[in-house]
N, C-alpha and C positions, 0 to 999 in steps of 0.2 A: 418351828418346823413346818407348821401348816402354812405360814406366810411364805416361806421359802418355796414350798411345793406349788403354791398358787402362781408365783412368779415364773417358775420353771414351765408350768403348763401354758401360761400366757406366751412365753418365748417360743414354745413349740408351735402354738397356734399361729403366731406371727410368721414363723418360718414356713409353715404349710401354706399360708395365704400368699406369701411371697413367691413360693414355688408354683402355686396355681397361676399367679399373674404372669410369671415368666413363661409358663407353658402356653398361655393364651396369646402371648405377643405374636402378631402376624409376621409371617416370613416376607421380607421385602421382595417385590416383584421385579424380576430382571427383564426390563422392557426396553427395546430399542427399535427404531425404524417402524414403530407401530406394531411390532410383534412381541409376544411374550416368549422370550428366548428359551425358557425352560421347557417349552412345548416341543422343541426341535433339537436335533443334533446340529450343532453350530460349527461351521468351518470359517475361520477368519483368515484373510490373506492379503498380500500386497502384490499387485500386478508387476511382474518383472519384465525386463526388456526381452522381446521375442514372444511373450505370452499372447495368445489370442483367446477370444471368447470361446471358440470351439474347443481349443486345447484344455481350457479350464474345466469346461463341462465334461469333456471326455475323461478327464482324470477322476471324475466323480460318478462315472457310470451312465452318463447320458449318451445314447447311441447317435451316430452321425446323421441319420435320417431325422431324428427328433431335433437335433441341433439346427439343421437346415430349416425345418418347419418353424422353430422359434425365431430364428434370424429373419426369415421372410415376414412373419406375422408382426414383429415388433419394430421393424426397421424405420418406420415413420416417427416413432417416439424414442427409440434407443438404437443407435447405430453400432452394432457389435464390432465393426472395423475400426472404430475410433476410441477404443479403450486405451488409456494412457498408462505407461509405466510409472510406478510410484503411487498410483491411486489405490486406495483400500477397497476390498470387496468382501462380501459375506455370502456364504451359501447356507441356506436352511434346509435340512433334510428331515423327512418324516421319521418318527421313532417307530418304524416298522422293521421287519426282519431284513429288508433290502436297503434300509436307510435311503429311500427314494428322494432325490433332490426336488424341492418344491419351489424355492425362490432363489434368485440371484440378485443381490443388492450391490449396486455400483455406486461408490461415493464420488460424485462429480467434483466436489470440493468439501470444505468443512461443514457447509450448511445444506447444499443441494445433493440429492441422491435419487437414484432410479431403482424402482422395484420391478423386476422381471419375473413374472410367473412362469415357471418351467416345468410344472407338474401336469396334471390332467387339463387344467385350464391355462392357456397361454395368454399373457397380457404384459403390458408395460405401462408404468405411470411414473411421472416425475413428481418428487415431493421435496419438502423442506423440513429440516429439524426445527423444533420450536425455538424461536429467537426472542429474547427479551432485550429491550433497549432501555438503558439507564442514563440519565443525565448526570454530568459531573461538572463541578467547578473547581479549578486548580490554579495554582500559581507557582512560579519558580524564579530563580535568580541565577545568572551566569557567573560562575567563579572561574572556570577554565574553558568550558565548552558547552554548547547547547545540549549535546547528548548527555553530558554529565549532569547538567541542571535538571533534565527530565528524569534521569535515572535516580538522582538523589531523592526525588519525591515518590519513588516506587511506581512510576508511570511507564506505560508502554512506549518503546522507542519509536512507534509509529507517529507519535506526536511531533517528533523532530521533523519528520517529512511533511506532516500537515502544516506546521509553522513555516517551514522553508518554502512550501508550495504556495501558501497564502501570501507571504511577504517577499516572494522571489523578485518582484518588480520594485519593491519599496525599500528593502533593507539589504545591505551588503553583508551577508552572513560570514564573509571572510574577514570582516572588520568588527566583529562583536567585541564588546568591552566588558571587563570585569565589573559586575554591578548592574548590567543590563537585566531587566525584569520582564516577565510576561504573565498574563492571566488569560484563562480560556474558559468558555462554557461550551461543552461538547457532549455528544452522546456515544456510548459504547454498546457494542452488541455482545450478547452472551447466549450460547447454545445451552438449552435445557436449564437456563437460569444460573449456570455455574461456570461454563467454559468460555473464556474470553475469545471473541471471534472478530475483533477489529473495531475500527472507528466508524460509526454510522455517519456522522457529519459534525462539523464545527459550526456552531451558531454565531459565536462572537469571540473576539480575541482583542487584546491590546498588548503591544510589545513596546516597552519603554527602552529605546536605544539612544544612548548619549543624552539622557534626560528628556528626550522628545517622545511622547506617546504616539504610537501608530495604531489607530483603531481599525478593526475589520469586522464587518457584519455581513453574513450570508443573506443574499436577497435575490429573488428571481425577477428579472426584468423581462426576459424573453419567454413569453408563455408558449411559444411555438415549440421550442426545443425543450423547455422545462429545465434548462440548465441554470442553476444559480451562479452568481458571481459575488465577489467581495467588494464592498464599498466602505469608505470611512465615515466619520461622524458628520461630514459636510456633503455627503452623497457623491463624493468623487470616487471614480473607479481606482482600485489598487492595481489593476492590470495595466501594463505598459506595452508599447509597441515592441520593445525588446526585453528579453529576460536579462537579469543581472549577470548571469553566467551560463556557459554551455554545459555545466555539470550540475547534478542535483545537490550534492553536498560534499565538498572537498576542501582543498586549501590552495591559496595562491603561493606558488613557489618563486615566481619572478614577475615583476610588474613592467609595464610600458616605461621605457627610459631611453634617453638619447645616448646613454653611455653605460655599457655593461661588459664585464669580462666574460667572453664566450667560453663555456666549460669544455667545448670540444675543439674549437679553433684556437683557443689559448691566446686570444687577442681582444683588445677593447673595441667595441662596435655598438651601434645603436640596436636596441631590442624593441621593435615597434609592435609588440604584442604583449599579451598577458598569459603567463604559464600557469596552468592548474594541474597540480600533482594529484594523481589518483591511481587506484589499482588498475593493472592491465585488464582490459575488457570492460571497464566502466562505460556505460552508454554516453555518447556525446550527442547533444540535441541542438537543433537550429534555434537560435535565439529569437527569430522572428519569421513570419511568413515570407516566402520568396521562391526563386527559381535557381536550381543548381546550374551554375555556369562553368564549373570545373569539378571533376571527380577523377583525380589522377595521382601520379607519383613522380617525385623528383628526388635527386640524391640529398638535397638539403631539407626539403619539406617532408620527405617520406610520403606516406599515403595522406592525401589532403582533400578537403572539399571546400569549394568557394560558392557562396550563395549571394545572389543579388536580390535585395528586398524591394527596392524601387530605384528611381533615377538618382537618389541621394545616397542611400546606404548600401554597403556590401560588407559581408563578413567572411572570414576564412578560418579553417580549423585544421591544424597540422599534426603530424607524427602519429596518425592513427594506426592501430594494428590491422584494422579492416574497415573498408568503406561500405556504407549501407545504401547509397543512392547513386544515381547515374546522371550524366549530363542531360540538361533539359527538364529534369523532373521537378514538379512543384512540391514544395514542402510547407508544412504548417509549423507554427511556433510550438516547440516541444517535441517535434518528430525526431526519432533517432536517425542520425545521418552517418554514424560511425562509432568506433570503439577505441578507447584509450590504448595507446601503444608507445613505442619508442623508435619508430622507423625514421630514417633520415638522420640529421644531425641532432641526436638526443642522447642524453646520458642515462635517462630513466623514464618510466612510463608517465606521460603527461600529455595535455593538449595545449598547444599554443594558439590562443584566440586573437585574431587580428580584425581590425575594424576600419573601414574606409568611409569617409564623408566626401562626396563629390570627387572620388578618385584619390584622395589623400589619406594616408594612414594616420589615425589619431588614437588617443587614449579614450576608450569608451566610457571610463569613469569620470571623465571631465566634460561629457556631452550633456546638453539639455535635451533629452530624448522625448519624443512624443508619447502621450499616454492614451489609454483606451477611452471610449466614449463614456462620459459621466451620465448620471440619471437626469433625464430631461426636467426642466423647471416645473412643468405641469404634473409631474409624478413625485416631486420631492415631498409634498405634504404627506402623501400615503407612506412614503419610505420612512420619514421621521417618526410617524406614528408607529410603524412596525418595529423600529429599533429602540424606541424610548425605554421600554421595560428591560430590554437586554442591556442597554448601556448602564441603566441604574444598577442592575444586578452585577454587572462587570465591575463598576466602580466601587461597589460594596465589598468585593473580595479583597482582603488585605494583601499587599505585595509581600513576597518573601524577601528577607534581608540576608546578606552574607554573614 
């Protein structure tokens, strides 16, 4: 009996100690944008179409004279006229009898925000949420599409665009084969160490397409602009004079051919272009630098744009829903010149991409097109030293298999 009582007392003492520990556990601090939110009355909102800075403050008891004073004081740091519908905002109010507004916080994007002091002290300051950068090493294999290959690894679909952007001059993504493999070393951004906020940069990649590995290493050659480019293991530039396609990522619905049954005219004729099917409104880009020599409309072409790149090369883009350039305008490679549509002789939304060499229409996929400038011989030793460790790390990542 005594032994039983002693055990019962021990159990009670343990329970009391546990209760004491639980009571001492600190309450988590609700902190955001540098403020302890529990110290304020918090109003969360999303700016709607038609909302103005003045309207939002007026709804929370700030008089018009004070709103004008705030706007004039902070306009060099925060332009109240440029708040955008869809952006989040927060108003922090004092826990007094009037719930006096103290701060207006405008979220410029997921990372950047502006704190506007709207109480006794008026001020504005731009700030950033804490961002952590993590390096990752991944690999994947194509079974049906690149998007699916990325998704199967539980990776962000942003990697699809990173890969297509890096290899847009080297690999025809409309001809990917089952079994094509890729590996990447890249960095991701996280807000407050938990919320994924995008890709910081890709340091190195290799894409094995048709059993040929295409290496890519990020390297800064132009110290003036500070813009890095991608080069292969032999210090050759991946960038080409022409992009592989005028759309970022779509599918070829009809290739260049001397004989095709026209879906609208219902007769056999040559199709001297490449059709890229895509959703209506998809941006169409110029595949190289040049000058717009036609931005017009015909019953066959619909809305179209024609760009002369030099004395040798000219390209044309047909069936646009809307044109985005004018005659005589200079465009850079990748500039949006229009949007996918189905104007003219077209059965569905797509762009017909046409290519001329010395005034003759040709198949761009059969041309030996010029590439960008490679790394100069005197800089190669430095380049090879910079990529040596990256290439070793890349080669040590095992390829995924189907």
